[in-house]
N, C-alpha and C positions, 0 to 999 in steps of 0.2 A: 245416700255414700256414692261416690263418682269413682271410678276406675279409669287410671291414664292408661290407655294403650300404648306402646311402644311407637314411633315414630319407623315408618315405612323408608329402609335405609335408601340411601340415594345411591342409584348405581349408574346411571346416564340421564341426561338431560330428558325429559318428554319431548316427541316432536312434533309439532305445529304443522296439521294438515295441511293448513294454506303454505308451506315452503317447499312441499313435494315436488317433485316431477313428475309427472301422469304418467309419461314415457321409460322412465329408469330406476331402477332397482337402488337403493341407497344400503351400504355395508352396514353392519352391525358387528361389533366386538366390545364385549363387558369382561372386564378383569378386574374384581374388586381387589384392593391391597388389606394390608392383614388388618386394617383397623374397620374397614367395611364390614368385611366378612365377619368379622365379630361382631359387631351390629347385627346383620343377617341372624346369625348363632343366637343371641338374644332376642331378637324380633320371633326369630321360628319355635324358640324354649329347646334349643339346641345344645348340646355341651362347645361344638365348635364347627365352626366351616373353615376345613384346613384348604382349603383353596377351591376356584371357583372360576370356570369363562363359558362364556356363552357366544356364539359368532354363525352370526346369521345376517336377511337381511329383510330391509322394509321395501317390498314390492307394490308396485299399482296392480288391482285386479279388476279388471275390469273397465268399465270408463269411471268410476268414481269412489272405487273399494278397494281395498290393501289389505294387505296379507304381511303378515311377521311370522319366520321361521328361521329354523336354525335347529344346532346343536348344544345344548346344557350337558358340561359336565363339571362334577362338584363330587368333593371329597367332605363327610359330616361325619360328626361325632355323637351318638349319641346314650343314654342310660339304658341298659339294657329294660327288657318289660319283666323280667325274670330274678336278674343277682343286683342290678345296677351298676357292673361291670359296665366301662367304656366300650361302645362297637362303632368301628369306624368299618363306614357302606361309603362304596363307588357311586356315585348316578350319571349313568349316561342316560340326556331324554331327547329328546324328538321336539320342539316344541312349533305350532303352527297355527296360528292365530287368523279370522280372517273380521276384518272391520268392515262394517256392512254402512252404506252410505245412507240406505232408505228403509233403515228398520224398522219394524212398526210393530207393538206390545202385541199381544194377543190380548181380545177383550173376549168379556162374558166370564160364565160362573165357574163353568168346565173350561179348561183348555187343554189342548195336546202338544204338550212339548215336544218339541226338537230333538232329535237324537244327538244333533252335530253340536257339539259343547265347544266347537274352536269359535263359534259365530258370537258377534257382539257390536254393539250399537257403534260407529262412527262418532264421533267426538269431535271439536275442535282440535285434540290433541289425544297421541298416543305415548303412553305409559309405559315405555320400554321397562324401568323397574319394578314397577309391578307385574308386570307380563315373567320378567323372568324371575320374581321371589314366589308369586303365586307357582309355577310350573316347578319350584323344585320343593316346595310346600308338599304339592300335591306329587311328586316322586319318593318321598320320604317313608321307608318302611312304617309301618302303622306301633308293629310291636318289634324292635328291633332285640334279638337273642345273642348272648355272647355265647363262642363254641362252647359245647356239650349243657349247656343251660337249659333245664325242660323240666316239666313236670312231669310228674310218674302217674299210671292211669288215673289213681283216687284223684290229683287236684291238688297235692302235697308237694312243696318245695324240696328235692333233694340235693341238691346244690349249693356251693357258698363260693367267697369268693375262695382265693390261694394263700393257703398256710390255717386257714380256717376248719372245721368242723359243722359239716350241714345238721342241719336240723334234726330232729328225729320226733316221734309220735311223742313223747314225755316232755320235752323242749315245747311245741306247738299248742299241747292240754296240759300246762298247769296245774290248773283245777281239778282234771283227770284225777292225780293222786291224794289231794284234799277231801274227794268227795269218797274214794274208797275205803280213806282212814276214820272217816265220819261212817261211813254204812258200817264198818268194823266196831266202832266205840257204839252205835248203837245195835249191835248185835249180842254187847255184852252187858 
């Protein structure tokens, strides 16, 4: 059984490294339209991406390396981790990626990993869409919470959507009443 993953939304053309001017930065502005924002939401499993904007530059970094840097702003909607009510979050994230021409993968059984997660190997193209969508995904709250939604100290949900009654212990444990009835009948 194969699962088809959604295709990465196309926000901007990838940049061929051979076309870049090694002395001059290139400005980048990515502002997806509504249809592309919907595709990003679907790709990331969000309820919606209301708006999104990346403004930055692709600049030379030394003799052969390149840097993508700039600011990502987005407004996203996710379901609350407790109530599933929609939660709107504003994302403001600084992006910085270094593409290294002489990148070499560490070798050996035990390898010490670099702490700088901004570095990547430089290939023939720089995929701006992948960079921006990845940065958005990493900036999303892992457990968004609607206002007032919380678990009590025992870990039981004590909130409900507007107009509904929160669950009580009897509703959470419907068989507890039947067990008590069974015990009462066994004693008779």
